[in-house]
MMTF fields as JSON, N, C-alpha, C and O atoms, coordinates in Angstrom:
{
  "mmtfVersion": "1.0.0",
  "mmtfProducer": "UNKNOWN",
  "numBonds": 379,
  "numAtoms": 380,
  "numGroups": 95,
  "numChains": 1,
  "numModels": 1,
  "chainsPerModel": [1],
  "groupsPerChain": [95],
  "chainIdList": ["A"],
  "bondAtomList": [4, 2, 8, 6, 12, 10, 16, 14, 20, 18, 24, 22, 28, 26, 32, 30, 36, 34, 40, 38, 44, 42, 48, 46, 52, 50, 56, 54, 60, 58, 64, 62, 68, 66, 72, 70, 76, 74, 80, 78, 84, 82, 88, 86, 92, 90, 96, 94, 100, 98, 104, 102, 108, 106, 112, 110, 116, 114, 120, 118, 124, 122, 128, 126, 132, 130, 136, 134, 140, 138, 144, 142, 148, 146, 152, 150, 156, 154, 160, 158, 164, 162, 168, 166, 172, 170, 176, 174, 180, 178, 184, 182, 188, 186, 192, 190, 196, 194, 200, 198, 204, 202, 208, 206, 212, 210, 216, 214, 220, 218, 224, 222, 228, 226, 232, 230, 236, 234, 240, 238, 244, 242, 248, 246, 252, 250, 256, 254, 260, 258, 264, 262, 268, 266, 272, 270, 276, 274, 280, 278, 284, 282, 288, 286, 292, 290, 296, 294, 300, 298, 304, 302, 308, 306, 312, 310, 316, 314, 320, 318, 324, 322, 328, 326, 332, 330, 336, 334, 340, 338, 344, 342, 348, 346, 352, 350, 356, 354, 360, 358, 364, 362, 368, 366, 372, 370, 376, 374],
  "bondOrderList": [1, 1, 1, 1, 1, 1, 1, 1, 1, 1, 1, 1, 1, 1, 1, 1, 1, 1, 1, 1, 1, 1, 1, 1, 1, 1, 1, 1, 1, 1, 1, 1, 1, 1, 1, 1, 1, 1, 1, 1, 1, 1, 1, 1, 1, 1, 1, 1, 1, 1, 1, 1, 1, 1, 1, 1, 1, 1, 1, 1, 1, 1, 1, 1, 1, 1, 1, 1, 1, 1, 1, 1, 1, 1, 1, 1, 1, 1, 1, 1, 1, 1, 1, 1, 1, 1, 1, 1, 1, 1, 1, 1, 1, 1],
  "groupList": [{"groupName": "MET", "atomNameList": ["N", "CA", "C", "O"], "elementList": ["N", "C", "C", "O"], "formalChargeList": [0, 0, 0, 0], "bondAtomList": [1, 0, 2, 1, 3, 2], "bondOrderList": [1, 1, 2], "singleLetterCode": "M", "chemCompType": "L-PEPTIDE LINKING"}, {"groupName": "GLY", "atomNameList": ["N", "CA", "C", "O"], "elementList": ["N", "C", "C", "O"], "formalChargeList": [0, 0, 0, 0], "bondAtomList": [1, 0, 2, 1, 3, 2], "bondOrderList": [1, 1, 2], "singleLetterCode": "G", "chemCompType": "PEPTIDE LINKING"}, {"groupName": "LEU", "atomNameList": ["N", "CA", "C", "O"], "elementList": ["N", "C", "C", "O"], "formalChargeList": [0, 0, 0, 0], "bondAtomList": [1, 0, 2, 1, 3, 2], "bondOrderList": [1, 1, 2], "singleLetterCode": "L", "chemCompType": "L-PEPTIDE LINKING"}, {"groupName": "VAL", "atomNameList": ["N", "CA", "C", "O"], "elementList": ["N", "C", "C", "O"], "formalChargeList": [0, 0, 0, 0], "bondAtomList": [1, 0, 2, 1, 3, 2], "bondOrderList": [1, 1, 2], "singleLetterCode": "V", "chemCompType": "L-PEPTIDE LINKING"}, {"groupName": "ALA", "atomNameList": ["N", "CA", "C", "O"], "elementList": ["N", "C", "C", "O"], "formalChargeList": [0, 0, 0, 0], "bondAtomList": [1, 0, 2, 1, 3, 2], "bondOrderList": [1, 1, 2], "singleLetterCode": "A", "chemCompType": "L-PEPTIDE LINKING"}, {"groupName": "GLU", "atomNameList": ["N", "CA", "C", "O"], "elementList": ["N", "C", "C", "O"], "formalChargeList": [0, 0, 0, 0], "bondAtomList": [1, 0, 2, 1, 3, 2], "bondOrderList": [1, 1, 2], "singleLetterCode": "E", "chemCompType": "L-PEPTIDE LINKING"}, {"groupName": "ASP", "atomNameList": ["N", "CA", "C", "O"], "elementList": ["N", "C", "C", "O"], "formalChargeList": [0, 0, 0, 0], "bondAtomList": [1, 0, 2, 1, 3, 2], "bondOrderList": [1, 1, 2], "singleLetterCode": "D", "chemCompType": "L-PEPTIDE LINKING"}, {"groupName": "GLN", "atomNameList": ["N", "CA", "C", "O"], "elementList": ["N", "C", "C", "O"], "formalChargeList": [0, 0, 0, 0], "bondAtomList": [1, 0, 2, 1, 3, 2], "bondOrderList": [1, 1, 2], "singleLetterCode": "Q", "chemCompType": "L-PEPTIDE LINKING"}, {"groupName": "ARG", "atomNameList": ["N", "CA", "C", "O"], "elementList": ["N", "C", "C", "O"], "formalChargeList": [0, 0, 0, 0], "bondAtomList": [1, 0, 2, 1, 3, 2], "bondOrderList": [1, 1, 2], "singleLetterCode": "R", "chemCompType": "L-PEPTIDE LINKING"}, {"groupName": "HIS", "atomNameList": ["N", "CA", "C", "O"], "elementList": ["N", "C", "C", "O"], "formalChargeList": [0, 0, 0, 0], "bondAtomList": [1, 0, 2, 1, 3, 2], "bondOrderList": [1, 1, 2], "singleLetterCode": "H", "chemCompType": "L-PEPTIDE LINKING"}, {"groupName": "CYS", "atomNameList": ["N", "CA", "C", "O"], "elementList": ["N", "C", "C", "O"], "formalChargeList": [0, 0, 0, 0], "bondAtomList": [1, 0, 2, 1, 3, 2], "bondOrderList": [1, 1, 2], "singleLetterCode": "C", "chemCompType": "L-PEPTIDE LINKING"}, {"groupName": "PHE", "atomNameList": ["N", "CA", "C", "O"], "elementList": ["N", "C", "C", "O"], "formalChargeList": [0, 0, 0, 0], "bondAtomList": [1, 0, 2, 1, 3, 2], "bondOrderList": [1, 1, 2], "singleLetterCode": "F", "chemCompType": "L-PEPTIDE LINKING"}, {"groupName": "LYS", "atomNameList": ["N", "CA", "C", "O"], "elementList": ["N", "C", "C", "O"], "formalChargeList": [0, 0, 0, 0], "bondAtomList": [1, 0, 2, 1, 3, 2], "bondOrderList": [1, 1, 2], "singleLetterCode": "K", "chemCompType": "L-PEPTIDE LINKING"}, {"groupName": "PRO", "atomNameList": ["N", "CA", "C", "O"], "elementList": ["N", "C", "C", "O"], "formalChargeList": [0, 0, 0, 0], "bondAtomList": [1, 0, 2, 1, 3, 2], "bondOrderList": [1, 1, 2], "singleLetterCode": "P", "chemCompType": "L-PEPTIDE LINKING"}, {"groupName": "SER", "atomNameList": ["N", "CA", "C", "O"], "elementList": ["N", "C", "C", "O"], "formalChargeList": [0, 0, 0, 0], "bondAtomList": [1, 0, 2, 1, 3, 2], "bondOrderList": [1, 1, 2], "singleLetterCode": "S", "chemCompType": "L-PEPTIDE LINKING"}, {"groupName": "ASN", "atomNameList": ["N", "CA", "C", "O"], "elementList": ["N", "C", "C", "O"], "formalChargeList": [0, 0, 0, 0], "bondAtomList": [1, 0, 2, 1, 3, 2], "bondOrderList": [1, 1, 2], "singleLetterCode": "N", "chemCompType": "L-PEPTIDE LINKING"}, {"groupName": "TYR", "atomNameList": ["N", "CA", "C", "O"], "elementList": ["N", "C", "C", "O"], "formalChargeList": [0, 0, 0, 0], "bondAtomList": [1, 0, 2, 1, 3, 2], "bondOrderList": [1, 1, 2], "singleLetterCode": "Y", "chemCompType": "L-PEPTIDE LINKING"}, {"groupName": "ILE", "atomNameList": ["N", "CA", "C", "O"], "elementList": ["N", "C", "C", "O"], "formalChargeList": [0, 0, 0, 0], "bondAtomList": [1, 0, 2, 1, 3, 2], "bondOrderList": [1, 1, 2], "singleLetterCode": "I", "chemCompType": "L-PEPTIDE LINKING"}],
  "groupTypeList": [0, 1, 2, 3, 2, 4, 5, 6, 7, 5, 2, 0, 8, 9, 0, 6, 6, 10, 11, 12, 6, 6, 13, 8, 2, 4, 5, 5, 2, 4, 8, 5, 1, 2, 7, 8, 11, 13, 6, 14, 2, 15, 14, 6, 12, 8, 15, 12, 16, 2, 3, 11, 4, 2, 11, 15, 7, 7, 12, 0, 14, 7, 4, 8, 8, 5, 4, 16, 14, 16, 2, 3, 2, 9, 13, 14, 1, 7, 16, 8, 5, 5, 0, 14, 9, 17, 2, 1, 2, 8, 13, 14, 13, 7, 13],
  "groupIdList": [1, 2, 3, 4, 5, 6, 7, 8, 9, 10, 11, 12, 13, 14, 15, 16, 17, 18, 19, 20, 21, 22, 23, 24, 25, 26, 27, 28, 29, 30, 31, 32, 33, 34, 35, 36, 37, 38, 39, 40, 41, 42, 43, 44, 45, 46, 47, 48, 49, 50, 51, 52, 53, 54, 55, 56, 57, 58, 59, 60, 61, 62, 63, 64, 65, 66, 67, 68, 69, 70, 71, 72, 73, 74, 75, 76, 77, 78, 79, 80, 81, 82, 83, 84, 85, 86, 87, 88, 89, 90, 91, 92, 93, 94, 95],
  "secStructList": [7, 7, 2, 2, 2, 2, 2, 2, 2, 2, 2, 2, 2, 2, 2, 2, 2, 2, 6, 6, 6, 7, 2, 2, 2, 2, 2, 2, 2, 2, 2, 2, 2, 2, 2, 2, 7, 6, 6, 7, 6, 6, 2, 2, 2, 2, 2, 2, 2, 2, 2, 2, 2, 2, 2, 2, 6, 6, 7, 2, 2, 2, 2, 2, 2, 2, 2, 2, 2, 2, 2, 2, 2, 7, 6, 6, 7, 6, 6, 2, 2, 2, 2, 2, 2, 2, 2, 6, 7, 1, 1, 7, 7, 7, 7],
  "xCoordList": [-100.581, -100.175, -99.411, -99.909, -98.299, -97.47, -98.232, -99.028, -97.889, -98.509, -98.402, -99.327, -96.948, -96.481, -97.403, -98.003, -97.436, -98.221, -99.665, -100.288, -100.182, -101.586, -101.854, -102.803, -100.894, -101.041, -100.998, -101.8, -100.146, -99.876, -101.171, -101.595, -101.718, -102.991, -104.182, -104.853, -104.411, -105.26, -105.111, -106.114, -103.889, -103.67, -104.146, -104.739, -103.8, -104.136, -105.754, -106.338, -106.309, -107.676, -108.52, -109.513, -107.985, -108.318, -108.167, -109.07, -107.094, -106.759, -107.754, -108.265, -108.012, -108.948, -110.381, -111.045, -110.74, -112.135, -112.185, -113.255, -111.153, -111.241, -110.729, -110.93, -110.006, -109.362, -110.073, -109.598, -111.346, -112.193, -112.868, -112.921, -113.35, -113.998, -113.174, -113.719, -111.886, -111.114, -109.664, -108.82, -109.334, -107.93, -106.781, -105.583, -107.346, -106.281, -105.988, -104.803, -106.902, -106.78, -105.857, -104.996, -106.223, -105.525, -104.127, -103.278, -103.786, -102.306, -101.689, -100.65, -102.38, -101.775, -101.518, -100.397, -102.364, -102.203, -101.093, -100.227, -100.985, -100.018, -98.623, -97.698, -98.489, -97.194, -96.716, -95.53, -97.79, -97.515, -97.127, -96.144, -97.861, -97.409, -96.072, -95.431, -95.757, -94.484, -93.217, -92.075, -93.59, -92.634, -92.517, -91.433, -93.659, -93.655, -93.388, -92.846, -93.723, -93.475, -92.84, -93.426, -91.504, -90.88, -90.569, -90.442, -90.453, -90.243, -91.402, -91.256, -92.584, -93.85, -94.246, -94.091, -94.717, -95.322, -96.33, -96.646, -96.801, -97.918, -97.35, -98.129, -96.042, -95.33, -95.788, -96.088, -95.779, -96.254, -97.537, -97.669, -98.483, -99.841, -99.926, -100.608, -99.238, -99.248, -98.669, -99.411, -97.569, -97.119, -98.083, -98.252, -98.801, -99.89, -100.821, -100.977, -101.421, -102.313, -101.889, -102.643, -100.628, -100.151, -100.086, -100.456, -99.648, -99.719, -101.129, -101.396, -102.145, -103.57, -104.126, -104.91, -103.783, -104.244, -103.925, -104.729, -102.651, -102.122, -102.897, -103.264, -103.091, -103.699, -105.085, -105.497, -105.8, -107.194, -107.396, -108.53, -106.326, -106.202, -105.873, -105.897, -105.53, -104.957, -103.769, -103.502, -102.911, -101.454, -100.649, -100.042, -100.701, -100.172, -98.549, -97.965, -97.997, -96.284, -96.033, -95.158, -96.542, -96.327, -96.675, -95.966, -97.771, -98.258, -97.069, -96.465, -96.765, -95.706, -94.478, -93.917, -93.966, -92.754, -92.831, -91.94, -93.919, -94.059, -94.267, -93.826, -94.804, -94.839, -93.484, -93.279, -92.668, -91.352, -90.652, -90.027, -90.842, -90.27, -90.717, -89.914, -92.031, -92.625, -91.856, -91.555, -91.491, -90.944, -89.444, -88.996, -88.775, -87.437, -87.581, -86.85, -88.347, -88.602, -89.133, -88.76, -90.042, -90.731, -90.642, -91.683, -89.58, -89.422, -90.158, -90.502, -90.492, -91.317, -92.703, -93.332, -92.957, -94.167, -95.43, -95.568, -96.44, -97.669, -98.42, -99.202, -98.012, -99.025, -97.964, -98.114, -96.93, -96.003, -96.738, -96.454, -97.707, -98.341, -99.269, -99.367, -99.993, -100.847, -99.904, -100.398, -98.624, -97.665, -97.317, -97.351, -96.955, -96.591, -97.618, -97.319, -98.848, -100.046, -100.14, -100.418, -99.921, -100.099, -99.057, -99.325, -97.821, -96.761, -96.709, -95.924, -97.735, -97.84, -96.804, -96.594, -96.104, -94.959, -95.693, -96.535, -95.23, -95.568, -94.407, -93.693, -94.062, -94.58, -93.968, -93.022, -94.604, -94.193, -92.778, -92.472, -91.929, -90.52, -90.44, -91.223, -89.524, -89.349, -88.413, -87.422, -88.693, -87.729, -86.402, -85.488],
  "yCoordList": [79.453, 80.642, 81.547, 81.771, 82.136, 83.074, 84.441, 84.728, 85.226, 86.607, 87.427, 88.046, 87.44, 88.162, 87.753, 88.563, 86.282, 85.882, 86.28, 86.675, 86.214, 86.527, 87.986, 88.272, 88.852, 90.293, 90.493, 91.328, 89.863, 90.133, 89.626, 90.266, 88.5, 87.841, 88.967, 89.342, 89.476, 90.461, 91.679, 92.137, 92.27, 93.236, 93.1, 93.974, 91.894, 91.614, 91.356, 91.69, 90.927, 90.916, 92.125, 92.315, 92.952, 94.331, 95.033, 95.639, 94.857, 95.381, 94.677, 95.394, 93.536, 93.002, 93.568, 93.716, 93.857, 94.441, 95.89, 96.302, 96.695, 98.187, 98.479, 99.611, 97.501, 97.768, 98.57, 99.587, 98.004, 98.591, 99.923, 100.868, 99.989, 101.123, 102.245, 103.34, 102.083, 102.91, 102.794, 102.488, 103.047, 102.857, 103.643, 103.361, 104.648, 105.446, 104.656, 104.466, 104.139, 103.289, 101.986, 101.535, 101.477, 100.254, 100.551, 99.741, 101.772, 102.211, 102.248, 101.638, 102.999, 102.993, 101.591, 101.312, 100.768, 99.368, 98.731, 98.258, 98.645, 98.112, 98.602, 97.807, 99.891, 100.399, 100.075, 99.895, 100.012, 99.549, 98.005, 97.568, 97.364, 95.955, 95.502, 94.497, 96.378, 96.196, 96.68, 96.242, 97.617, 98.022, 97.094, 96.879, 96.533, 95.807, 94.343, 93.658, 93.868, 92.434, 92.213, 91.649, 92.762, 92.8, 91.467, 91.273, 90.531, 89.045, 88.157, 86.952, 88.752, 87.964, 87.261, 87.882, 86.076, 85.257, 86.211, 86.031, 87.173, 88.106, 89.194, 89.945, 89.412, 90.525, 90.734, 91.803, 89.495, 89.703, 90.249, 91.149, 89.793, 90.312, 91.825, 92.669, 92.118, 93.428, 94.263, 95.189, 94.177, 95.014, 95.202, 96.327, 94.103, 94.287, 95.369, 96.412, 95.134, 96.166, 97.585, 98.526, 97.656, 99.077, 99.623, 100.777, 98.865, 99.49, 99.745, 100.857, 98.876, 99.159, 100.177, 100.966, 100.255, 101.294, 102.797, 103.713, 102.787, 103.935, 104.38, 105.535, 103.387, 103.435, 103.916, 104.872, 103.365, 103.668, 104.963, 105.44, 105.618, 107.046, 107.947, 109.162, 107.375, 108.185, 108.832, 109.953, 108.139, 108.513, 107.588, 106.585, 108.017, 107.158, 107.091, 106.008, 108.09, 108.068, 107.294, 106.45, 107.309, 106.42, 105.086, 104.225, 104.75, 103.512, 102.893, 101.909, 103.467, 102.867, 102.647, 101.555, 103.625, 103.5, 102.081, 101.234, 102.055, 100.809, 99.53, 98.457, 99.578, 98.458, 97.963, 96.77, 98.848, 98.518, 97.901, 96.841, 98.707, 97.997, 96.57, 95.718, 96.314, 94.96, 93.933, 92.853, 94.275, 93.594, 93.187, 92.088, 94.06, 93.73, 92.978, 91.998, 93.274, 92.37, 91.0, 90.019, 90.958, 89.603, 89.366, 89.512, 89.042, 88.712, 87.661, 87.632, 86.646, 85.624, 85.693, 84.717, 86.838, 86.99, 86.712, 86.834, 86.283, 85.832, 86.958, 86.671, 88.261, 89.356, 90.028, 91.224, 89.374, 90.099, 90.574, 91.668, 89.781, 90.149, 91.315, 92.171, 91.4, 92.543, 93.752, 94.836, 93.777, 94.877, 95.205, 96.392, 94.286, 94.687, 95.415, 96.309, 94.993, 95.678, 97.039, 97.91, 97.351, 98.607, 99.464, 100.599, 98.878, 99.799, 99.935, 100.673, 99.057, 99.178, 98.369, 98.582, 97.43, 96.673, 95.465, 94.708, 95.419, 94.269, 93.8, 94.68, 92.637, 91.553, 91.769, 92.52, 91.045, 91.208, 90.669, 89.614, 91.277, 90.869, 89.529, 89.201, 88.747, 87.262, 87.32, 88.048, 86.541, 86.48, 85.816, 85.682],
  "zCoordList": [-104.877, -105.605, -104.785, -103.682, -105.059, -104.303, -104.388, -105.282, -103.363, -103.478, -104.516, -105.042, -104.905, -106.133, -107.342, -108.049, -107.494, -108.706, -108.527, -109.512, -107.475, -107.013, -107.576, -108.306, -107.137, -107.402, -108.709, -109.127, -109.661, -110.89, -111.729, -112.691, -111.307, -111.957, -111.701, -112.662, -110.417, -110.174, -111.025, -111.573, -111.191, -111.984, -113.462, -114.092, -113.905, -115.318, -115.361, -116.392, -114.565, -114.595, -114.591, -115.294, -113.681, -113.759, -115.27, -115.846, -115.672, -117.025, -118.056, -118.916, -118.028, -118.794, -118.864, -119.89, -117.611, -117.393, -117.846, -118.295, -117.777, -118.112, -119.456, -119.896, -120.274, -121.424, -122.474, -122.98, -122.797, -123.781, -123.349, -124.136, -122.174, -121.589, -121.037, -120.9, -120.696, -120.022, -120.411, -119.569, -121.755, -122.209, -121.445, -121.492, -120.757, -119.851, -118.759, -118.485, -118.057, -116.892, -117.206, -116.451, -118.488, -118.97, -119.141, -118.77, -119.731, -119.996, -118.537, -118.286, -117.571, -116.129, -115.69, -115.265, -115.747, -115.264, -115.866, -115.131, -117.17, -117.944, -117.562, -117.394, -117.43, -117.069, -115.618, -115.342, -114.664, -113.41, -113.409, -112.81, -114.022, -114.132, -114.848, -114.54, -115.828, -116.397, -115.444, -115.59, -114.483, -113.574, -112.414, -111.872, -112.025, -110.813, -111.081, -110.213, -112.171, -112.551, -113.996, -114.919, -114.055, -115.439, -116.034, -117.243, -115.068, -115.76, -115.565, -115.364, -115.622, -115.411, -116.755, -117.806, -116.759, -117.85, -118.55, -119.726, -117.843, -118.473, -119.207, -119.794, -119.273, -119.922, -121.401, -121.932, -121.947, -123.383, -123.635, -124.464, -123.006, -123.118, -122.515, -123.096, -121.379, -120.77, -121.886, -122.215, -122.532, -123.493, -124.539, -125.009, -124.992, -126.063, -125.55, -126.185, -124.441, -123.65, -123.724, -123.97, -123.49, -123.344, -124.812, -125.026, -125.782, -127.289, -127.544, -128.0, -127.324, -127.729, -126.997, -127.524, -125.745, -124.897, -125.434, -125.607, -125.627, -126.489, -127.707, -127.924, -128.431, -129.875, -129.636, -130.293, -128.797, -128.523, -127.875, -127.837, -127.326, -126.996, -127.999, -127.807, -129.183, -130.481, -130.073, -130.505, -129.157, -128.972, -129.971, -129.594, -131.257, -132.245, -132.118, -132.152, -131.997, -131.725, -130.628, -130.823, -129.477, -128.405, -128.568, -128.048, -129.285, -129.549, -130.377, -129.949, -131.52, -132.41, -131.619, -131.717, -130.794, -130.086, -129.148, -129.086, -128.552, -127.721, -128.648, -128.236, -129.668, -130.526, -131.152, -131.372, -131.395, -131.855, -130.553, -130.568, -129.424, -128.275, -127.994, -127.613, -128.19, -128.131, -128.94, -128.43, -130.332, -131.194, -130.887, -131.215, -130.296, -129.73, -128.406, -128.259, -127.513, -126.331, -126.588, -125.944, -127.577, -127.679, -129.249, -129.889, -129.86, -131.327, -131.797, -132.979, -130.896, -131.273, -130.349, -129.941, -130.166, -129.115, -129.854, -131.071, -128.909, -129.28, -130.273, -131.18, -129.898, -130.535, -131.45, -131.7, -131.956, -133.114, -134.324, -134.811, -134.861, -135.953, -135.739, -136.618, -134.557, -134.288, -134.039, -134.35, -133.532, -133.488, -134.758, -135.084, -135.614, -136.982, -137.8, -138.592, -137.574, -138.201, -137.761, -138.586, -136.443, -135.995, -136.703, -137.096, -136.862, -137.374, -138.828, -139.423, -139.459, -140.907, -141.571, -142.765, -140.921, -141.431, -142.309, -141.825, -143.666, -144.485, -145.168, -145.648, -145.317, -144.528, -143.104, -142.869, -142.234, -140.763, -140.534, -141.09, -139.797, -139.482, -138.87, -137.978, -139.316, -138.785, -137.7, -137.759, -136.639, -135.513, -135.94, -135.126]
}
């Protein structure tokens, strides 16, 4: 495993560990990962973490803005339904 991939995976593990207990740290880690590893295979999940970290901090307008960005960046993303739910979109937009 290359150094960059190892660092990306370590950052994801750290985010997994702190996501529920420390959404502020999860937000910071998500933003760091999105900046450092923009083309990562983890970007889909990292964007989800960012949205839910903002949501868990009751930063609703920022969470919605990031959820819309998620739908643009990942129109067929694994977490599309969850992002649509956060935005209150019914039915969910189709890619």
